[in-house]
N, C-alpha and C positions, 0 to 999 in steps of 0.2 A: 156788321161792318166788315170791310175787307180791304186788302191792299192789292195792287196790281204789280206783279213781278214777272217780267218777260212775257207779258200777254196772258198770264194765269191769275185768276182771282184767288187769293189766299184769305180764308176767313179769320177775322180777329174779333176779340171781345170789345165791348164798349170802351174799355180802358187801353186798347191798343196791343194787347197780348195775343199771341197766336192761339187759336182754339186747339190746334193739334201740334204737338212738339215735332212730329214727323214732317211737317210742312216746312221746317226751317232749312235754309241753305245760306251760303255766304251772300248770295244775291238778295235774299230776303233781309238779311242783316243790314246790307247797304241801304235798302229802301227804308227800313225802319229808322236807321241812323239819319238818313237824309231828312225824314219827316221831323226829326228832333234837332235838325241843323248841326249834326255832328259829322266831322270828317274822321273816319276810322284810321288810326295809326297802328303800328305794330303793337304798341302797348294796349290799345283798345282790344285788338284781336287776342292778345295774351289773356286778358281778363275775361273776354267773351268765351274763349275756349276753355278756360278754367271753370267758369260757371257751368258750361255744358257738360264737361267731364264730371264734375261733382254731382250734377243732377242725374245724368245717365248712368254713371258707374258707382254711385254711392247712395242708392236707395232714395232718390228724389231730394237729396240734400241741396239746400239753397243757402250758401254761406252768407253771413251778414258782413257788413263792412269791416268790422274788426278782424274777422277771419280772412277776408280778402286782402287786407293790408299785410298780414303775415304771409299769405301765399304768394303775393306779388313781390314782396321783399325777397323771398327765397328765389322765386323765378327770375327776377331781374338782378339778383346778387347785389342788392342795394339796401343797406340797413336804414337809409334815410326815408324810405317810403312810409308815408303816413296817410291818414284819412284824407287830408287836403290833396295829396298827390292823386288819389283815386277820384275825388270830387272834381278835380281839374279835368279829368277824362270824362266823367259822367256826372255833370252838375245836378242831374235829377235823382241822384242817389246811386252809387256804384252797384249795389246789389239789386235794386229795383229797376232802374233804367237799363243797367247792364243786362239784367235778366230778361227784360222785354226784348232787347236787341238780340240776345242769345236765343230767343225763341222759347223761353221757359214759361211755365204757367205763372200767373200772378201769385206772389208770396202772400200768405195770410199772417205772417209773423208780425207781432206787435212789439217793437222795441226790445229792450233787454239784451239778450244774448243773440 
C-alpha cells in the first residue's frame, strides 16, 4: 500500500503506518489525517510532535494514553486534560491513531502501561 503526497508515492503498511519513519513530513501527516477524516488543530500538532519527539529522541519510546495525558496537561498548562480530551482529538486512540499520523511504526504494546 501507499499514499500519494505532492505527487510522490509513500509506502505504508496494510494498517496504514509508514514503512519508513524518515518519509514523514507535515504534508504526509495532513494526508493521513484527511484519510481518517480529521482536521488537524494546534492541539493535534502538539500531540503529534510530542509523539515524534519521544520516538526519535527517547530510544523509540511510544507513550501510551496515560503518559500522553500527563505530557499534554503539562504542555497545555491545563490540569483538566484527561483521556477523553485526547480521544476527542484522536478517536481511534491517541497513541495509536496519533502515532500513525505522526509517522511512527505500529506499536506492538498490549494494554497495561
